[in-house]
C-alpha positions as a Markdown table, in Angstrom:
| # | Residue | x | y | z |
|---|---|---|---|---|
| 1 | Met | -21.3 | 6.3 | -33.9 |
| 2 | Thr | -20.7 | 5.8 | -37.6 |
| 3 | Gly | -18.3 | 7.3 | -40.1 |
| 4 | Gly | -16.3 | 10.5 | -39.9 |
| 5 | Ile | -14.1 | 11.5 | -37.0 |
| 6 | Glu | -16.2 | 9.5 | -34.6 |
| 7 | Asn | -14.6 | 6.3 | -35.9 |
| 8 | Lys | -11.1 | 7.5 | -35.4 |
| 9 | Ala | -9.2 | 5.2 | -33.1 |
| 10 | Leu | -9.4 | 6.0 | -29.4 |
| 11 | Glu | -5.7 | 6.3 | -28.3 |
| 12 | Val | -5.3 | 4.9 | -24.7 |
| 13 | Val | -2.1 | 4.6 | -22.6 |
| 14 | Phe | -1.7 | 2.4 | -19.5 |
| 15 | Leu | 0.9 | 3.1 | -16.8 |
| 16 | Gly | 0.8 | 0.8 | -13.9 |
| 17 | Gly | 2.0 | -2.4 | -12.1 |
| 18 | Ser | 1.4 | -6.1 | -12.6 |
| 19 | Asn | -2.4 | -6.0 | -12.4 |
| 20 | Thr | -2.2 | -3.8 | -15.6 |
| 21 | Arg | 0.7 | -5.8 | -17.1 |
| 22 | Met | -0.8 | -9.3 | -16.8 |
| 23 | Ala | -2.1 | -10.9 | -20.0 |
| 24 | Asn | -5.0 | -12.3 | -18.2 |
| 25 | Gly | -5.7 | -9.1 | -16.3 |
| 26 | Tyr | -8.3 | -6.4 | -16.7 |
| 27 | Val | -6.8 | -4.5 | -19.6 |
| 28 | Pro | -8.1 | -6.7 | -22.5 |
| 29 | Ala | -11.6 | -6.7 | -21.0 |
| 30 | Leu | -11.5 | -2.9 | -20.5 |
| 31 | Ile | -10.4 | -2.3 | -24.1 |
| 32 | Glu | -13.3 | -4.5 | -25.3 |
| 33 | Ser | -15.8 | -2.6 | -23.1 |
| 34 | Met | -14.5 | 0.8 | -24.2 |
| 35 | Gln | -14.9 | -0.2 | -27.9 |
| 36 | Glu | -18.5 | -1.3 | -27.3 |
| 37 | Arg | -19.4 | 1.8 | -25.4 |
| 38 | Thr | -17.8 | 4.3 | -27.7 |
| 39 | Asp | -18.3 | 2.5 | -31.0 |
| 40 | Arg | -14.7 | 3.3 | -31.8 |
| 41 | Pro | -11.7 | 1.1 | -32.2 |
| 42 | Val | -9.2 | 1.4 | -29.3 |
| 43 | Thr | -5.5 | 1.6 | -29.8 |
| 44 | Ala | -3.8 | 0.8 | -26.5 |
| 45 | Lys | -0.2 | 1.2 | -25.4 |
| 46 | Asn | 0.7 | -0.6 | -22.2 |
| 47 | Tyr | 3.8 | 0.6 | -20.4 |
| 48 | Ala | 3.1 | -1.1 | -17.1 |
| 49 | Val | 5.9 | -2.8 | -15.2 |
| 50 | Gly | 5.3 | -5.6 | -12.7 |
| 51 | Ile | 6.5 | -5.1 | -9.1 |
| 52 | Ser | 6.7 | -1.3 | -9.5 |
| 53 | Gly | 5.0 | 1.8 | -8.2 |
| 54 | Ser | 4.5 | 5.4 | -9.4 |
| 55 | Val | 8.2 | 6.1 | -9.3 |
| 56 | Met | 8.6 | 3.6 | -12.2 |
| 57 | Gly | 5.7 | 5.5 | -13.8 |
| 58 | Leu | 7.8 | 8.6 | -13.9 |
| 59 | Glu | 10.7 | 6.7 | -15.5 |
| 60 | Gln | 8.5 | 4.9 | -18.0 |
| 61 | Phe | 6.8 | 8.1 | -19.1 |
| 62 | Leu | 10.2 | 9.7 | -19.8 |
| 63 | Ala | 11.8 | 6.6 | -21.4 |
| 64 | Cys | 9.0 | 5.4 | -23.6 |
| 65 | Gly | 8.4 | 8.8 | -25.2 |
| 66 | Leu | 4.6 | 8.2 | -25.8 |
| 67 | Glu | 4.9 | 9.2 | -29.4 |
| 68 | Asp | 1.2 | 9.2 | -30.0 |
| 69 | Asp | -1.3 | 11.8 | -28.7 |
| 70 | Pro | -3.5 | 9.8 | -26.3 |
| 71 | Glu | -7.0 | 10.8 | -25.4 |
| 72 | Ile | -7.0 | 8.7 | -22.2 |
| 73 | Ile | -4.2 | 7.8 | -19.8 |
| 74 | Phe | -4.7 | 5.3 | -16.9 |
| 75 | Leu | -2.5 | 5.3 | -13.8 |
| 76 | Glu | -2.6 | 2.1 | -11.7 |
| 77 | Tyr | -0.1 | 2.1 | -8.9 |
| 78 | Ser | -2.0 | 2.0 | -5.6 |
| 79 | Ile | -1.2 | -1.6 | -4.6 |
| 80 | Asn | 2.6 | -1.3 | -5.1 |
| 81 | Asp | 2.7 | 2.3 | -3.9 |
| 82 | Val | 2.1 | 1.1 | -0.4 |
| 83 | Ser | 5.8 | 0.1 | -0.5 |
| 84 | Leu | 6.8 | 3.8 | -1.1 |
| 85 | Met | 5.5 | 4.8 | 2.3 |
| 86 | Gly | 8.5 | 4.6 | 4.6 |
| 87 | His | 7.3 | 4.0 | 8.1 |
| 88 | Gly | 4.0 | 5.7 | 7.4 |
| 89 | Asp | 5.6 | 8.8 | 5.8 |
| 90 | Leu | 3.7 | 9.8 | 2.7 |
| 91 | Thr | 6.3 | 12.4 | 1.5 |
| 92 | Phe | 8.1 | 10.3 | -1.1 |
| 93 | Trp | 4.9 | 8.8 | -2.5 |
| 94 | Gln | 3.2 | 12.2 | -2.7 |
| 95 | Lys | 6.1 | 13.6 | -4.6 |
| 96 | Cys | 6.1 | 10.7 | -7.0 |
| 97 | Tyr | 2.3 | 10.4 | -7.7 |
| 98 | Glu | 1.5 | 14.1 | -7.8 |
| 99 | Gly | 4.7 | 14.6 | -9.9 |
| 100 | Leu | 3.4 | 12.0 | -12.4 |
| 101 | Ile | 0.0 | 13.7 | -12.6 |
| 102 | Arg | 1.6 | 17.0 | -13.3 |
| 103 | Leu | 4.1 | 15.6 | -15.8 |
| 104 | Val | 1.4 | 13.7 | -17.7 |
| 105 | Arg | -1.0 | 16.7 | -17.7 |
| 106 | Arg | 1.6 | 19.2 | -18.8 |
| 107 | Thr | 2.8 | 16.9 | -21.6 |
| 108 | Tyr | -0.8 | 16.0 | -22.8 |
| 109 | Pro | -3.0 | 18.8 | -21.6 |
| 110 | Thr | -6.1 | 17.6 | -23.6 |
| 111 | Ala | -5.8 | 13.9 | -22.4 |
| 112 | Ala | -8.1 | 12.7 | -19.6 |
| 113 | Val | -6.1 | 11.1 | -16.8 |
| 114 | Tyr | -7.7 | 8.5 | -14.6 |
| 115 | Gly | -6.2 | 7.2 | -11.3 |
| 116 | Leu | -7.3 | 3.7 | -10.6 |
| 117 | Phe | -7.6 | 2.7 | -6.9 |
| 118 | Phe | -6.9 | -1.0 | -6.4 |
| 119 | Ala | -6.0 | -2.6 | -3.1 |
| 120 | Ser | -4.3 | -5.9 | -2.0 |
| 121 | Gln | -5.9 | -8.3 | 0.4 |
| 122 | Ile | -2.9 | -8.1 | 2.8 |
| 123 | Glu | -4.3 | -7.0 | 6.2 |
| 124 | His | -1.5 | -4.6 | 7.2 |
| 125 | His | -1.8 | -2.8 | 3.8 |
| 126 | Arg | -5.4 | -1.7 | 4.6 |
| 127 | Ala | -4.5 | 1.4 | 6.6 |
| 128 | Pro | -1.8 | 2.7 | 4.2 |
| 129 | Ser | -4.1 | 2.0 | 1.3 |
| 130 | Arg | -6.8 | 4.3 | 2.7 |
| 131 | Gln | -4.1 | 7.0 | 3.1 |
| 132 | Leu | -3.3 | 6.6 | -0.6 |
| 133 | Leu | -6.9 | 6.8 | -1.5 |
| 134 | Ala | -7.3 | 10.0 | 0.5 |
| 135 | Gly | -4.4 | 11.5 | -1.4 |
| 136 | Met | -5.8 | 10.5 | -4.7 |
| 137 | Gln | -9.1 | 12.0 | -3.8 |
| 138 | Ala | -7.5 | 15.3 | -2.9 |
| 139 | Trp | -5.7 | 15.5 | -6.3 |
| 140 | Ala | -8.9 | 14.6 | -8.1 |
| 141 | Glu | -10.5 | 17.6 | -6.5 |
| 142 | His | -7.5 | 19.8 | -7.2 |
| 143 | Tyr | -6.7 | 19.0 | -10.8 |
| 144 | Asp | -8.9 | 19.4 | -13.9 |
| 145 | Gly | -8.2 | 16.5 | -16.2 |
| 146 | Phe | -7.5 | 14.0 | -13.4 |
| 147 | Ser | -10.2 | 11.8 | -11.9 |
| 148 | Leu | -10.2 | 9.0 | -9.4 |
| 149 | Ile | -12.0 | 5.7 | -10.1 |
| 150 | Asn | -12.3 | 3.8 | -6.9 |
| 151 | Val | -12.3 | 0.3 | -8.3 |
| 152 | His | -11.6 | -1.6 | -5.1 |
| 153 | Asp | -14.4 | -0.2 | -3.0 |
| 154 | Glu | -16.9 | -0.8 | -5.8 |
| 155 | Leu | -15.7 | -4.4 | -6.0 |
| 156 | Glu | -16.1 | -4.8 | -2.3 |
| 157 | Ala | -19.8 | -3.7 | -2.7 |
| 158 | Arg | -20.4 | -6.0 | -5.6 |
| 159 | Phe | -18.9 | -9.1 | -4.0 |
| 160 | Ser | -20.2 | -8.3 | -0.5 |
| 161 | Gly | -16.7 | -7.9 | 0.8 |
| 162 | Ala | -15.4 | -11.2 | -0.7 |
| 163 | Val | -13.4 | -9.8 | -3.6 |
| 164 | Pro | -11.9 | -12.6 | -5.7 |
| 165 | Tyr | -8.1 | -12.5 | -5.8 |
| 166 | Phe | -5.6 | -14.7 | -7.7 |
| 167 | Asp | -3.1 | -14.1 | -4.9 |
| 168 | Asn | -2.5 | -11.4 | -2.3 |
| 169 | Met | -1.7 | -8.7 | -4.8 |
| 170 | His | -3.7 | -9.6 | -7.9 |
| 171 | Tyr | -7.4 | -9.7 | -8.7 |
| 172 | Gly | -8.8 | -13.0 | -9.8 |
| 173 | Glu | -10.6 | -14.0 | -13.0 |
| 174 | Ala | -14.1 | -13.4 | -11.5 |
| 175 | Ala | -13.2 | -9.8 | -10.9 |
| 176 | Ile | -11.9 | -8.9 | -14.4 |
| 177 | Gly | -15.3 | -8.2 | -16.0 |
| 178 | Pro | -16.6 | -6.1 | -13.1 |
| 179 | Ile | -13.3 | -4.1 | -13.1 |
| 180 | Ala | -13.8 | -3.2 | -16.7 |
| 181 | Glu | -17.4 | -2.2 | -16.1 |
| 182 | Ile | -16.5 | -0.1 | -13.0 |
| 183 | Ile | -13.8 | 1.8 | -14.9 |
| 184 | Cys | -16.0 | 2.5 | -17.9 |
| 185 | Asp | -18.8 | 3.7 | -15.6 |
| 186 | Gly | -16.3 | 5.9 | -13.8 |
| 187 | Met | -14.9 | 7.6 | -16.9 |
| 188 | Gln | -16.6 | 11.0 | -16.5 |
| 189 | Ala | -16.2 | 13.9 | -18.8 |
| 190 | Gln | -13.3 | 16.1 | -17.9 |
| 191 | Asn | -12.3 | 19.8 | -18.4 |
| 192 | Cys | -8.8 | 18.9 | -19.6 |
| 193 | Asp | -7.4 | 21.9 | -21.4 |
| 194 | Thr | -6.7 | 24.1 | -18.4 |
| 195 | Ala | -3.5 | 25.4 | -16.7 |
| 196 | Leu | -2.0 | 23.5 | -13.9 |
| 197 | Pro | -2.7 | 24.9 | -10.4 |
| 198 | Ala | 0.1 | 25.1 | -7.8 |
| 199 | Pro | 1.0 | 21.6 | -6.4 |
| 200 | Leu | -0.4 | 20.3 | -3.1 |
| 201 | Thr | 2.9 | 18.6 | -2.4 |
| 202 | Ala | 6.0 | 20.7 | -1.9 |
| 203 | Asn | 8.5 | 20.2 | -4.7 |
| 204 | Pro | 6.8 | 17.2 | -6.5 |
| 205 | Phe | 8.8 | 15.2 | -9.0 |
| 206 | Asp | 7.1 | 16.9 | -11.9 |
| 207 | Ala | 10.2 | 17.7 | -13.9 |
| 208 | Pro | 12.4 | 14.5 | -13.6 |
| 209 | Phe | 15.4 | 13.7 | -15.7 |
| 210 | Leu | 16.6 | 10.3 | -16.7 |
| 211 | Val | 20.3 | 9.6 | -16.8 |
| 212 | Gly | 20.4 | 6.6 | -19.3 |
| 213 | Ala | 23.0 | 3.9 | -19.9 |
| 214 | Asp | 24.7 | 6.0 | -22.5 |
| 215 | Ser | 26.0 | 8.3 | -19.7 |
| 216 | Phe | 28.1 | 5.4 | -18.4 |
| 217 | Glu | 30.8 | 6.0 | -21.0 |
| 218 | Ser | 33.4 | 3.6 | -19.7 |
| 219 | Met | 31.1 | 0.7 | -19.2 |
| 220 | Glu | 30.1 | -2.1 | -21.5 |
| 221 | Lys | 26.6 | -1.6 | -23.1 |
| 222 | Arg | 24.3 | -4.5 | -23.4 |
| 223 | Pro | 20.9 | -4.3 | -25.2 |
| 224 | Phe | 17.8 | -5.9 | -23.6 |
| 225 | Ser | 14.6 | -6.7 | -25.3 |
| 226 | Asn | 11.6 | -8.9 | -24.8 |
| 227 | Ser | 7.9 | -8.8 | -26.0 |
| 228 | Ile | 7.4 | -5.7 | -23.8 |
| 229 | Phe | 10.6 | -3.7 | -23.5 |
| 230 | Lys | 13.6 | -2.7 | -25.5 |
| 231 | Phe | 16.5 | -0.6 | -24.0 |
| 232 | Asp | 20.2 | -0.5 | -23.5 |
| 233 | Thr | 21.9 | -1.3 | -20.2 |
| 234 | Ala | 25.3 | -0.3 | -18.8 |
| 235 | Val | 27.0 | -3.4 | -17.4 |
| 236 | Met | 29.1 | -3.1 | -14.2 |
| 237 | Lys | 31.1 | -6.1 | -13.0 |
| 238 | Ala | 31.9 | -6.9 | -9.4 |
| 239 | Gly | 34.8 | -4.7 | -8.3 |
| 240 | Gln | 34.1 | -2.0 | -10.9 |
| 241 | Ser | 33.1 | 1.6 | -10.0 |
| 242 | Ile | 32.2 | 4.8 | -11.8 |
| 243 | Thr | 31.8 | 8.4 | -10.9 |
| 244 | Leu | 29.1 | 10.6 | -12.5 |
| 245 | Thr | 27.9 | 14.1 | -12.1 |
| 246 | Val | 24.1 | 14.3 | -12.0 |
| 247 | Pro | 21.9 | 17.4 | -12.1 |
| 248 | Gly | 20.0 | 16.9 | -8.8 |
| 249 | Glu | 18.8 | 14.5 | -6.2 |
| 250 | Ile | 18.5 | 10.8 | -7.1 |
| 251 | Ile | 14.9 | 9.5 | -7.0 |
| 252 | Ser | 15.6 | 5.9 | -8.0 |
| 253 | Val | 18.0 | 3.5 | -9.8 |
| 254 | Ser | 16.6 | 1.0 | -12.4 |
| 255 | Phe | 18.2 | -2.2 | -13.4 |
| 256 | Leu | 17.6 | -5.7 | -14.7 |
| 257 | Ser | 17.4 | -8.4 | -12.1 |
| 258 | Arg | 19.1 | -11.6 | -13.4 |
| 259 | Pro | 20.6 | -14.7 | -11.7 |
| 260 | Lys | 24.1 | -13.2 | -11.7 |
| 261 | Ser | 22.9 | -9.8 | -10.4 |
| 262 | Gly | 25.0 | -8.4 | -7.6 |
| 263 | Ile | 24.9 | -5.6 | -4.9 |
| 264 | Leu | 25.0 | -2.0 | -6.2 |
| 265 | Glu | 26.6 | 0.5 | -3.9 |
| 266 | Leu | 25.5 | 4.1 | -4.3 |
| 267 | Ser | 27.4 | 7.0 | -2.7 |
| 268 | Asp | 25.9 | 10.5 | -2.9 |
| 269 | Arg | 25.6 | 13.5 | -0.7 |
| 270 | Asn | 23.0 | 11.6 | 1.4 |
| 271 | Gly | 25.6 | 8.9 | 2.3 |
| 272 | Asn | 26.0 | 5.3 | 1.2 |
| 273 | Ala | 23.3 | 2.8 | 0.2 |
| 274 | Phe | 23.6 | -0.9 | -0.8 |
| 275 | Ile | 21.0 | -1.9 | -3.3 |
| 276 | Pro | 20.3 | -5.7 | -3.9 |
| 277 | Thr | 19.5 | -6.3 | -7.6 |
| 278 | Leu | 18.8 | -10.0 | -7.4 |
| 279 | His | 15.1 | -10.8 | -6.8 |
| 280 | Lys | 13.9 | -14.3 | -5.7 |
| 281 | Glu | 11.3 | -14.4 | -8.5 |
| 282 | Val | 14.2 | -14.4 | -11.0 |
| 283 | Leu | 15.6 | -17.6 | -9.5 |
| 284 | Arg | 12.1 | -19.2 | -9.5 |
| 285 | Asn | 11.3 | -18.7 | -13.1 |
| 286 | Gly | 14.6 | -18.0 | -14.7 |
| 287 | Ser | 13.6 | -14.8 | -16.5 |
| 288 | Ala | 14.9 | -11.3 | -16.1 |
| 289 | Leu | 12.9 | -8.7 | -14.2 |
| 290 | Phe | 13.0 | -5.0 | -14.9 |
| 291 | Met | 13.0 | -3.3 | -11.5 |
| 292 | Asn | 13.9 | -0.1 | -9.7 |
| 293 | Ala | 15.1 | 0.9 | -6.3 |
| 294 | Pro | 13.5 | 4.1 | -4.9 |
| 295 | Leu | 15.7 | 6.1 | -2.5 |
| 296 | Leu | 13.1 | 6.4 | 0.3 |
| 297 | Trp | 15.6 | 7.3 | 3.0 |
| 298 | His | 16.7 | 10.6 | 1.5 |
| 299 | Asp | 15.5 | 13.7 | 3.3 |
| 300 | Trp | 12.9 | 14.8 | 0.7 |
| 301 | Glu | 11.8 | 17.8 | 2.8 |
| 302 | Leu | 15.1 | 19.5 | 1.8 |
| 303 | Pro | 14.9 | 21.9 | -1.2 |
| 304 | Glu | 16.7 | 21.2 | -4.5 |
| 305 | Leu | 20.4 | 21.3 | -3.8 |
| 306 | Gly | 21.7 | 21.4 | -7.4 |
| 307 | Ser | 24.2 | 19.1 | -9.2 |
| 308 | Gln | 26.2 | 16.5 | -7.3 |
| 309 | Thr | 28.9 | 13.9 | -7.9 |
| 310 | Ile | 27.9 | 10.3 | -7.2 |
| 311 | Glu | 29.8 | 7.0 | -7.2 |
| 312 | Leu | 28.4 | 3.6 | -8.2 |
| 313 | Ser | 30.2 | 0.3 | -7.5 |
| 314 | Val | 29.3 | -3.4 | -7.6 |
| 315 | His | 29.9 | -6.1 | -5.0 |
| 316 | Asp | 29.6 | -9.8 | -5.3 |
| 317 | Thr | 26.6 | -11.4 | -3.5 |
| 318 | Lys | 29.0 | -14.0 | -1.9 |
| 319 | Gln | 31.0 | -11.2 | -0.3 |
| 320 | Glu | 30.4 | -10.5 | 3.4 |
| 321 | Pro | 28.4 | -8.8 | 4.8 |
| 322 | Phe | 26.0 | -9.0 | 1.9 |
| 323 | His | 25.0 | -12.6 | 2.2 |
| 324 | Pro | 22.4 | -13.6 | 3.3 |
| 325 | Phe | 21.0 | -10.2 | 4.3 |
| 326 | Phe | 19.3 | -9.3 | 1.1 |
| 327 | Asn | 16.1 | -11.1 | 0.1 |
| 328 | Met | 17.4 | -14.2 | 2.0 |
| 329 | Ile | 18.6 | -15.6 | -1.3 |
| 330 | Glu | 21.5 | -18.0 | -1.4 |
| 331 | Pro | 24.5 | -16.5 | -3.3 |
| 332 | Gln | 24.8 | -17.8 | -6.9 |
| 333 | Asn | 27.9 | -19.5 | -8.2 |
| 334 | Leu | 28.2 | -16.8 | -10.9 |
| 335 | Pro | 30.4 | -13.8 | -11.3 |
| 336 | Ser | 28.2 | -10.9 | -10.1 |
| 337 | Glu | 27.3 | -7.9 | -12.3 |
| 338 | Val | 24.6 | -5.2 | -12.4 |
| 339 | Gln | 22.9 | -4.1 | -15.6 |
| 340 | Ile | 21.8 | -0.5 | -15.0 |
| 341 | Arg | 19.0 | 0.9 | -17.2 |
| 342 | Gly | 19.0 | 4.4 | -15.7 |
| 343 | Ile | 19.1 | 6.9 | -12.8 |
| 344 | Leu | 16.0 | 9.0 | -12.2 |
| 345 | Ile | 16.8 | 12.5 | -11.0 |
| 346 | Ala | 14.5 | 15.1 | -9.4 |
| 347 | Gly | 14.4 | 18.2 | -11.5 |
| 348 | Lys | 13.5 | 21.8 | -10.5 |
| 349 | Glu | 10.0 | 22.4 | -9.1 |
| 350 | Thr | 7.5 | 23.5 | -11.8 |
| 351 | Ser | 4.4 | 25.3 | -10.6 |
| 352 | Thr | 2.6 | 25.8 | -13.9 |
């Protein structure tokens, strides 16, 4: 292609987990391959977050704004989404992933959306991974503008079952080029500009609402930024609590994990939950991690129940009975606090 509109930059957005976030992952190779095949420059925005599934995709889509008008959006969550399947129950994951498909398609009706199927090499993840694949296949058949690219099975075929991994959850260097080729080969033309059909999942999270740090009016605000993210957090010290009215059921709570991170207690109409916000990886490398805690234990078969009052409070990691139950991490000799980025709320069901 030469000249004219054909040379307009191809706008691409990535939403996913750590395989998409890694600097030495597949994304740079894919961008290069797309430029070669389309003869167009590619402008890519990468909103992936390590150690996260499609529930974080909902939050990132809302929080980042996606100011541009992308032509292509990739969703890469299948490895981490295994953790959203509570005891084999697909309900929460189905609500998250189909909700994300619908939210993205409604916001950008002319964009082509591709769900990438990756898989870890952990043996007990195999069966739930195939369940995720079956769900993604069903949505690809149901929605115009959404296609499945089964990257992992194609890698299995190319490498005769010996797919190269860097570790249990991440593909190795030898897989990067083939992954880029497989994705490019799988990017079929889509009939994008069509109305959404009724969802396959009852009450998917397709109209979520993000309660940000500014809603914590009485709490200290602390900005966070690095080479990837920039946002404000509400800082809650050990012993502090706050009551908020939120417009629906809580999907997840997001926070920064730091060495002084404590235990967040959440009380809502589903009962009490204790959320550990200190991750062992933070102690290993000393950097902050942006994470979220999905509320898998809620009864998500219930219909929308309307607004509710919730209470959040913070406990010190040295306080019994919290040590050493969470993550088997020794309590740190630091005053505990929690930096909250936001609370993701399930909105009303949207069928069109």
